[in-house]
N, C-alpha and C positions, 0 to 999 in steps of 0.2 A: 740395831741398823734399820734405815726407814727407805729402801729403795722406792725410787720413783717409778715402777714397772706399772702402775696405771697411769701414767701420764699419756702415753699414745691413746689410751681409752678417752682421757679429759680432752684432747684435741680432736675427736672424731665428731663428725656429725652428730648434732643432736636429733634424733627422729620425729618428736613429739612434743609438744608443748609451745606455747605461745612466745617462747622465749628463744626459739629455733625459727628465726625468721631470715631470709634473704631476699633481694629483689635487685634489678638491673633496670634503670629506667634513665628516660633523657630529662635532665633540669629543665624544668619549666618557669622556673621563677629563682631568684637567688635564696629564697627560703630553703629550696630543695637542697642548696649545697650545704658543705660542714662547715663550721666555725674557721677561721684560718687566721694566722698571722703572716701568711704567704701569697694568700690568695692567689690561685692560679685558674681554679675552675671558673667558668661563668655559663650563665644560660645556654643551653643547647649542647653542652657537654652530657658524658653519660657518667653516672652513679651507679656504683656497686655498693650496696648497704648489706650489712647482717647486724647481729646486736652485738657485736664486737667492735668492727672497724666498719668506717666509712670511706671510699675510694673515687676518686674523679678521674675519668680518663677524656683527655679532649676531643672533641669534634674530628673528623677528617680536616676540614678547614680552619681549624682552630690553631695557628701558629704561635705556642707561647716560648716567648725569648729565643734561646737558641737552638730549637727545635726544628727540623725540616720541614715538619707537617705536623696535623694533629695524629692522635691514636697514641699519646703517653700519658702516663700518671703525673698528676700535678699538685693533688692533694691527697693525702693519708690523716685522718683524725681520728681518732677513738670515738666511737657512735654515743652521741648523749652528750658528749660535752660541750659546755658553754664557753669556758675559757681553758681551763686545765684540760690536757689533753687535746688542744685543738691541734689543726695542722698545722706544721711549721716547715715542712717539705717545699721544695721548690718543683723539681721534675726529675722524672725516670726517662729515660730514652735507649736504645740499642748503643752499641759499643762494637763497630763492625771493623776489624781488622785495626784500625787507627783512627785516632780521635781528630776530625768532628765526623767522620763517616758514620752514618746510622740509617734509620728506616725512614723512608720518605713514604707513607702511607697514604692509600687513593680512596680506601674504604674502610669504615669504624662501623660495626654494627653490633646490636645486641643480638646474639645467637640463644641465649637462654635467659628467659627472666627471673629465674628464682623460683619459680610455681613449684618445681621437683626437687628444692633443695638447692639447686646450683644456680648461679647468676655467672654469665658468660659475656666476655663482648671478644670479637674477633677482629683485628686490625691486617689487612693487607695491602701489599704495594710492594716497592723495590730499594735499593740501597739509595743513599742520595748522591755517591760520588759520580756513576757512569750505568747503574741500573743494571749492572751484570748480575747481580743477585734479585732470586724474588724471595719475598718475604711473609709469613703468617706468624703472627702473635696473637696468642690465644690469652686473655686475662681472667681466672677462675676464680672466684669467692664463693666456699660453701659455708652452708649455716653452722654457726658454730665455732668457725675458724679464726683467729686473732692474726690472719695472714692470706695473701693473695699468691696464688701460683701464676706463674709466667712462664707459658711454654711459646719457644718459637722454633719454626721452621725453616731454613734458610737453603735456598736451591740454587745451586751455581750454574746458572744460564749462560754465563759469558765462553769464550772463545779458548779458555785457558785453566788450568787448575790452580787451585789457590794453597799455596804451603804455609803451614804452621800461622793458622789464621785465627785470630783473635774473636771468641762473640763472649760478649758479657753487656754488661749496662755501663751507662754512663749517668751517675746518680749526683744531682747538684742537693745539697744538704739544707738547704735554706737558711733558717735561722736557728737549726739545732746544729750541736757541736758534735764533731765525728769522734768515734770511740771504737777501737778493737782490742782483742783479748789479748793479753800479753804484751801491749803498748800504752793503754788506756787513753786518753786526751792528748797523748804525745804522736799518733799515729799519722798529724798531718807532715807534708811533704817525705812520706816514705812510701817505698814500695814493698811489700812484705807477702808473706803466705800466711793465710789465715783462716782459721775456722768461719768466721763471719766478719762482717763489717756494720757497723752501727753508728747510731747517733742518738744525741740526749738534746729533747727541749724543755719545756716548762710543761710538766705533767704528762709527757708522753716522750717514748723511747721508739727507736727504728730498730730493725736488723735485716740484712740482704745475707741471705746464704743459698747454698746449691745441698742436696742431699749427701752428695759425697764430701761435702766440705773442701779445706786446704785448697783454698782460690787463690790464684795471685792476683793482689789487689793494688791498683797505684792510687796514691792517696794525694791530693793537693791541698789548697787552702779552701775549705768549704764544700770542696766536691772529692769523690771516691770512683773510679774506674774498675769496679770488680769483672774480672775474666771467668767466666764460666768453665768453658773448654778454649784448649789451643789445637786446632785440628787440621789436616789436609782435606781441601773439598776438590775431588775431582771434577770434570764437566759432566754436567747432569746430576750429579749428587744432591742428595738431601740431607742436611744434619739437623736433628731437632736437639734442644737441650732445654732444660728447666731449671728456676730457681724460684725462691720465695722471698716476697717481702713482708715483713712482720711490724706491727706495730703493738705497743703494751703501756702500761704507765710507767715502769720502770726500766732501764736497761739489764737490771737483774732476771725479770720476765722474760724480755725480749731473747737474753742469752738462752735461757731454761728453752723456750721454743725451740729456736734456731740447734741448739744442741740434740736436741728431741727428734727433730725433722732428720738429723743425720745418724739418726740411731744410738746415740751416746747414752750411756747408763749413769743417772744423776741422783744425786743424795742431796738431802735440806740440809742447811745449817742454819739455825736461828739466833737470834741475839737482842740487846738490848743496849741504849746506850743513855747514861744518866751523866747529870751535871755533879760536879765532885762539890760543888758549894752546897748543894741544895739535896743532894743525893736522889733528886726526883728525875724522870724520865725527860728527855728533850725530843721534840718534835722538830722534825725537817733537816735533820744531820745525815749528809752524804755519809754513804758506808761504803768504801772499796774492799773488794776480794783482791788479795794481789796472791800469785803464786811465789812460794817460799823458796824456790828453787832457782830462781830468775832474778836477774838482778841488771841493773843498769848502771853504768859510770855518771856519776853526776856532772853536768855543767855547770862551769864558772859564770857564765854570762848573766845569770840571773832569768834566762829562758825556762819557763818549766818543761823539763827533759821527759822523755818517755820513760814508764813506769809499769812495772808487770802485773797491773791492774787485769783480772780476766772479766770481773763485770762490777755494776755499781748499783747501788740502790739509795732510796732515801727512809729515813724512818719513818714509823706513822704516826697515829694521835695519841698512840700509847707507847711512844718511843722506841717501838720493837722495828725489828727488819728480819730478811728472812732472802736466802741464797740457794739455788739449786744447781750444783756443780757436778763435774765429774769425778773419780776419786783422785785422790792427790793430797798436798800437804799445803794450807794456805793461812794466809793473815791475814784479818780483819783490822781495818783502821777507820777512826772516823774521822772525817774532812769537815772544815766548815770555815765560812771568809772570816766568822769574828772570832771562833773559839780554838783552843789549843788540844790537840789528841793527847790524852795523859796516860791512858791505859789500853792497848791493842790486844788482840786476843790470836792466838792461834790456835789450828784446827786441823785434826788429819781426817778425809773422809775415805771410805764410809766410818762412822762411828757407830760405839756398840749401843749406845743411848740418845737420844736426841735430846738437848738440854739448849738452854739460852745461855750465849757467851755473854759477858759483861764489857761494855768499853765505857771508857769514862773522858768525859770534853770538860775543859776550863769554863769560868766566864768569861765573856767578850772583853774582847780590849776595844779601846776606842781614842780615836788621834783626831784630834782639830788641830786644822791646818790653815795658814796663810801665805801666800807669795806676792812679796813687793818688789818694786823697780828699787835698787838701792839707792838712786840718788833722787827721785820723784816721790818714791814711798808708796807710789800707786799700786792698786792690786792690778797682778798680770794673768791673764790667762795662761797656763802652763800646764806640765806634765809631772808628774811624780811616779819615781821608779823605785821600787821596793827592793831591798835585798836584805835577806835574813841573814846575821852573824850571830857569832860566841854559841853555836849550836843551835839558831834559832832557824826552822826553815823559811826559805823564800816564798811569799805568800802566792795564793791563786786567788784571787778575786772573784773569778768568774771566765765568760766564754770572751775571746778574743774580738767581741764586736759591739760591747758597753762600755760607755765612755769612763762611768762612773767605778767602772772596776774591770779590766782586761788582762786576764792573768796577772803580771806585776806591775801593770801600768795603771796611774791613776789620770783623768783629766778634768782641767778645771776651767770653765768660761770664765769665772768670776774671779779667780786668784783665792779663794776661800772655799771651806768645806768641812764635812766632818766624815770619817773612814772609820767604820768598824774594822779590827784585825785582831787575829789571834795574839795572845800576850806572849812577848819576847823583845829580843833587843833586834834594833832594823838600822840599817844602812839606807838614807833616803835622800835621794838626788834630784833636786828641782832643776828643770831645765824649759828652757823656751826656743827651741831651735838653735840655728847658727850663727845668730848674732849677739847672742848671750852667753856670758860665762854660767859655769854650773856650780850651784850650792848645795854642800852636801851635811845632812846632820845625822848624828846617830842618836836615838833614843832607846830606851826601856820604855815600854808598854805594859803596865799594870792589869790585870784583872777588874772589872768594873769600875776603874776610875780614868777619868778622860785627861788627856796626856795633850799639852798645848806644844806646837812647834811653828818656828817661823824662818822663812826664807827670803833671801835679800839677791836679786839677781841682777848682776851689772851687765849693761849694753857696753861690749867692748868692742865691737865691730862697728865700724862707723858705714853704712851704706845710704848716707842721704843721696838721694836722686834716684836710688834703687828699691826695686820693690820685688819682695820674695815672690815667686810664681810656680805653683804646681800644676801643669794643664795636663795630669794625667792620672785618675782616682776613681774609685768606684762605691758605690753606696747599694741599697738593696735593692736599686731598680736594676741592679746586673744581675744574671742568674748565679754568679758565684761569691755575692758577697751578701754577709746579714748586717753591715752597718747600716743603720737609719741614717737617713740624711742630718738628723739632727746633732747623733751622735758623730758622723764623718765632720760637719763644720766645727763643732766644739775641739776635736783632735786638731782640725787644720790650725784654729785660732792659738791652740795651745802648744803648738810646734812652730809657731812664728809665720806661719804662710799669712801672706797679706791679698794675694789675688788667686784664686782657685778656679778651675775648670771640672766641673761634673762630665765623667766619660764614660757614662755608662755603656753596657754593650747594645748597642742596636737602639738605645733609649735615651731621648733628649731630657735632661733633667738641668731645672733652674736653681741653684742654689739660694740667689739672692731674697727671695721671699720669707726663706727659713733663717737665712743670715738677720734678716730684720725682726723676724719674731723674736730671735733670740737676742734681739739687743746689742749685737756685736759689729754693727757699722765702721764703730771706730777702729776696728782691729784688721776687718777682712773684708773683702769684696769679690766679686766671682762674676762669671758667666755661665749660660747654658751650653754646654756640649753634647757630644757623641765619639764614641769609639767604633767606627765601622769596623764590625767582626765577621770578615768574608772569612770563608773557606777555602783554604789552599793558596789565597792570594794577598795574604798579609792583612794588618789591622791599622788603622788610619784615626787619628785623633782631628776631629771637625769644630771650631768655634770661632766667633758665638752663632748660636743659632736660635731661632723663634721656637719655643715648644708649641705644639698644635695638637692639642690631645683628640682631633676629630681624626687625627690621620694617626697609620701604623708607627708604633715606637714614639709614640708622641712629637712627630713630626721629624723622625730619622730619616736619612737619607738611604734609600733601597739599594743593596749591591747585587740581589740575585740577578743573575743572567747579563753582568755588566764585566766590561774588563776594569781593570783600575786605571786606565786612560780615560774610559768613559766615566767612571766614578768621579776622579778627579775635575774632567770637563764640568760635570752635572754641580761640582760643589763650586766652581769658579763662577757659574750662572747666577749662584746664590744673591740676594741682595744685601745680605749682611756683609759680604766680601769676608768669606770664613778664612784663616788658616788652616792648612792642611799639613800634618806632622804624621810621618810614617814612625809608626811605635816599633821597637825591637826589631831592627830590620834583619836579623841573623840568627832570631831566636827559635829554634826548634821548628814545629809544624804552623808556627803562626808568624814565621818571618815572610818578609816582601821580596827581600834582595837573593835570597836561596834560590826558591823554586823558580825565579822568572833569569837564573844564572848570571846574573849581574856582574859585569867586569868593571871594577874603578879604574883600570888603565884607561880603557876606553871610555867608561861612560857608556857601554851599550848592554843590551840583553839577548839571551838565545831565545825567548819567546814571545811571541806577539801580544799585544796587550799593554806592555810593559809601559810604564809613564815617567819621567823625571818630572812633571808638572806638579810638585809640591814644593811647600817653601822650607820647611825642617825636617831633620832627621832624630831620633833618639839615640843619641850616644852614651846616656846613661838611662837604663831603665830600672828603677829602682837601687838598691845597693849592691845585685848582683854584677861582678865585674869579669865573668869569663867569656864575655865576647868584647871585651873593651878595645883589644888589640886589631881585631878583624874591622871593628867598626871605627876606629880611627883611620886603618887604611882606607875603608871606603869612604869616609868624609874628605880625608886629604884628596884622595882620588877625584872628587866631584870638584872640590876647590879649583884642583889644577888644570881642571879641564873647564874651568870658566863657570861653573853652576853656583850663583850665591845662594846655596841649601845651608840654612844656619844648624849649628849642634844645640841641641835642647836636653832636657832630661824632663822624666817624671817619675815618680814612685812608683806609678801602677798599684797602688795600695787598695787591697780587698779587705783586710783585717785592720786592728788597729796595733797590732803587735808583733806579728810576722815581717809584714813588709811594710814599717812604720812608715806613714804618710809625710810627705815632704824631704825623703832622702830617696834619690836624688832630688834638687829643686834648681830654678834659675834665678839669678838677679838680673833684673830687667829695667834697662836704663831708662825710665820714664821724665825725670826732671821732679818728682817728688818721691816721698816714702809714705805718705799718707794716703791709705786706700780711698777715703772720701773724695779725693782729687784726681781718682784712677778710670777711665773709662775701657770699654772691652775694645775699642778701634784703637786707643793708644797702645795699648799692650799688644794687639796684633802688628802695627806700624811697627814697633820697636823690635818686635821677633822677627818681622821680614828686611829689616835694615840689620841684623845683627847685633843689635844691641843686648848681648843676653852674655852670661857668664854662668858655665854649669859649675855647679857644686855638690860635692859629698863631703863636706867639711869646710875646707877654707874658702874663702872669699879674695878673689885676685883682680884686680883691673890692670888696663895696659891702655897706654894711651901713646899717638905719635904726632910730635909737634903739638902737643896738647890736645889732640884730637881724641875722642874717645873710642872705643871698639865700633868695627863697621863704618869706619868712616875712610875716603879716599883720599890719599895725600898725594898733591902732584908736586912733585919738585927734582927737577933734572940732575941737578947739580948737589955736592955738600951732603954731610950726616943727618940724618933723619934722627931725634933724639927720642929714643923709648922710655916711659917711665912706668915702672912696674911696682905695685904696692901690693902684698900679700897680708891676709888679717887671717885671724882664726881666735875663736876664743879658747878658752883654758882647759878645755878635754878635747881638743883637735891639735895634734902632735904633725908638723910640717918637716919634712927632710928637705926636698928637692925644689926646685922653681928649673924649669926648662923654657927656653926662647927656641919656636921652631918657625924656619922660614920655607914656604911653600912644601911642608911636610917634613922637612927635615931640620932635625936638633942642631942649632948653630953654637947654642951656648948653654952652659948648666951652673949653678950657682947650690953649694952645699950650704943650708942654714944650720948656726951654733945648735948643738944639741939640748942649751940649757934653756930653749923657747919651749921644754915640755912642761907640761902640768900650768901654763901661766899664757895668758892671752898674748899672741903673736902681732906686731906691727912693723913689718920689714918693707924696705924701700930699696930700690937700686934705679940708678939710671944710666944707661948704655947707649952708643951711637950706632947706627947701621949704615951701610954705603953699598946698597944692591946695585949691581951690575944692568939688571933689565927689572922689568914689573915684577914686585913680588906682594906675599901677603906673609903676616906676622901673628904669631898666637902663643899663648903663654900657657904651659901646663904646670901644675902644682901637685907633688905627691907627697903623702906623710907616712906616720908609723903606722904599720898594720895592727891593727886590734884597739888602736888609742882611742877608737868610737864607742868603745865598751865601757859601763853597760848601759849609755843612753842609744846606741844602735847595736843592737844584736848581729851576731855573726847570720851570715847567709848561709841559707840551707838548702840544697837541692831536693828534688824529687827522688833521689836514689838515697839521700840521708846523709850526702855528704856537708860538710860545712866549711866556710871558708870566712876567715876573718876580715874585714873590709878595711879596705886601704883608703884612707883620706886621698880626697881627688877633685881637683879644679882644672878648668880650661876656659880660655876665652873664645872668643869669636875672634874672626880675624880685624886688622888694620890693613888697608890695602894701600900698596904705593904704586904711584904712577910716576914709573922713573923715566919714560921718553917724553912726558908731557904733552901726550897727546889727548888727556882728558877722560881717557878710560883705562881698567886693567885690562892689561892683555894677558891670557893664561898663559904660564908657562907650556902647555900643551895643547896643541890644536883640537881644537872638538870636532867628533866624527860626527857627522850629520847622516843618518840611516837615508 
C-alpha cells in the first residue's frame, strides 16, 4: 500500500532552486503571452507565471467577449508549452446570484510581483447589475503550484439583505471538453453536486474546486457555472470565498491536485496498455477510471450518455498510465477512436502492493465511405451517424466540435472519406438534412482491413424556388462555442443548408470567405451577422452586416446603456438595411418578452424601452419545444393586432451534436434553390414579406388562389381556394395537418399511418369563405421521436430529456375580405 501522504508536501512552495520561480508582469509584446488556441490575452494584460502554469488576467479596460470588464482569467497554459499544453480556455469570471450578473472591475493591479515566492493581482469594483455589491478579487499564484488561488470578498453595500445568494464562477471552457467525476464527458446540460469540475484539451486539462468540495455546478454546452457558496448577506456584511483553478497535463493529474486540496487521502494505481495483435505497448490510448458501484442507464438515441468515470488519462511513450484515487473499487478501461477495448481491469484501493494492471486493445478498424445522389450519382456533402449494434458500443470519435468526428457523427464536405473506427458491427445512417431520404447500411468492420461502404441519398422533397436557411448559429468567435468556422460551414453543408448567417455573440463573423476557401459555393452561401447579446433585455439576430476589424466586436452593434427601442432604431439606420430577429423570446434569463411584461392580447409591455420595431421572432429555437405553445400565442397576438412579424426558426447551434445545426430551419421562397443565385438582400426581403416556412422535419406549403405565403388576396366575395402540400423524407413521420384562421384552428386532417418510414407527399385543396379580413396559416405535427437517430432528444440543463416532435408552420396568407386593399386586423391596435 502506497499512501500519498507526501502529496501535500509535493504541492507546497519549493523554497530554493532555479526551478522555483514565480512572477507577475504586464505583457509588453505577444511573446510575453502563452501559446493559445483560444487567444484571450493581449498586450497590456497581466501575466502570472511559475514553472508549472501561466495565467493571463485581462487589464481593466480589456472587455473580453461576454465579460462586463477586465479583471478576469482568459488564458491558462502549461508553462513552456509550444503546442501540446497550450491554452484552450476561453474565460472565467464571477457568478453573482444569477447569470450574467458578474464583477465589473475598475481597477486591476499587481500587488506582489513574485519576488517573495508569491505573485498576486487584485481586481476591485462592483457588480454589473446595480452596483450594490463591492467586490475585491485576489488572484494568487505561488512558486511550484500547478493552480491559482482565487479569493473574492463581496460586500453588500445595498439597501436590502440578499438571501440564498449564489457566489461562484462562470467558466467558459473554450476548446476544451468538460468532464466531471462520476459523469465523465456526459456532464453537459446537467446540474449536479460534484467534487470538482474539469475539462480536457490537447495536452492540457483543467479543474475547478473549492477546499470543502461538493459544490453545486450548473453545466451547459461548453460552459460550467460552479457555485462556491450559497449564503445570506446582510446589509454591510462582507463574505469571503476561495476556490482553485488547476492546470495539468491530464485529467488524472488535475483530479489528483483537486482531491489533495480537499484533504482527500489518495492511492496510486498504475497500468499498461498493450495491443493484442502485437503484444507491444500502445501510446496515446485514453484510459478512464470508472467507479464500479455507480451505473447509468444506457440511452438508445446514439447520444453518448454519462458514465461513472472519475478521471481520465492517456498512456505515455511506454504505454503506461497512472491514477491517484480515493479509496474505493474501480474499473479501468481503455478507450480509443479506432481500437476496441478487449481487456479491462478491476482494482480496489488501497492495495497491499503496487503493481501494473494490464489492459488490451485491438488493432484499428478502417472504414472507407462515399455518399452520392441516387439519381445524379454526384458526391454529396452529408453526415454519417454511427450506432453500435450486436454488442458493439456506439463509437465516440471525439469532442462535439470536430467535423471529422464529433461523438458518433462524421461530417463530410466532399461526400467521401476514411474514418478509423473500433472493430465491430455498426448501423450507419447517411443523411443530408430535410430534403433527402436517409440511407442505412449495416457493416462489420474487422481489424486492420479497410471496409468500403456506399450510400445513395434520394432527394424526395421538392423545394424548387425555396432555399434552406439557418440564421442562428455559433462558431468559436462566440465565448460558448468551440466549433471552428471551417467545421461549422462543413456541418452546415452536410445538413443541406443553403444560406447561413453566422450570429456569434457580439462579434460579426462573415462565413463567405471560408465557404470559398472550402470550395463549397455550389452548395451553400451566407451572410455576416451578429447576435446582440444583452444582459436582461433579450438577444437579437441582425444581418447582413459589414465586418470592421477596427471596431469592437469586428463591427458589432454596441448595446450597453441602450434600451431595445434604441438598439432597434440604430440597426434600422445601418446602410445594409439588416433584418432584426428576436431570439428565444420566452427562454429563461435570455428572454425579451418576459422581462418586459409583453402581453400578446394587447401587444403592450409594462416596462419602458420595449419596442416591436423588429421583423421576426423565433418560434423555434433549436429542437427545444418547451416554449412552443406560449410562443404561438405571442405570435398569434402580434398578427391579430396587425403586426407583420414573421415567425422564423434558428438552430442556435453551438456544438455539432447536442444542438445540431439546421434543426430547426427555414425554407424561404426566393425563386431559386441555387445558392449561387441568392443574395443577402433577396433573403432579407423574403423574410420581411413572410415568405417563410419553419420546419423541424416536414416541409409544408400554402397558397391562396394560387398566391404563396406572405401574399395579400383581395376578394370581397366567393370562396378562397387554399392548396396545402406536405412533404417529408423517409425518416420524418407526419400525423396531423391543421389550418389556422386568425389564431384559431378551423380544420384538421389526420394523415394515414402508412406514411411512416417512407417519403410523404400529401396534398389537399379546401375552400374558405371568411366574413371579414382574416389570415391563414398551416401547422403540421408528426410522430414523437421519429426524427431519431438523425436528431437526438432535447436535454434540458436539469438533465430531463424530451423526444422531438416533427413540426412545421407556414407564415400567413392574408385575405382582404372587404376589398379596401389592406388587411384590417381582428383586434384594434392599442397605441401607447
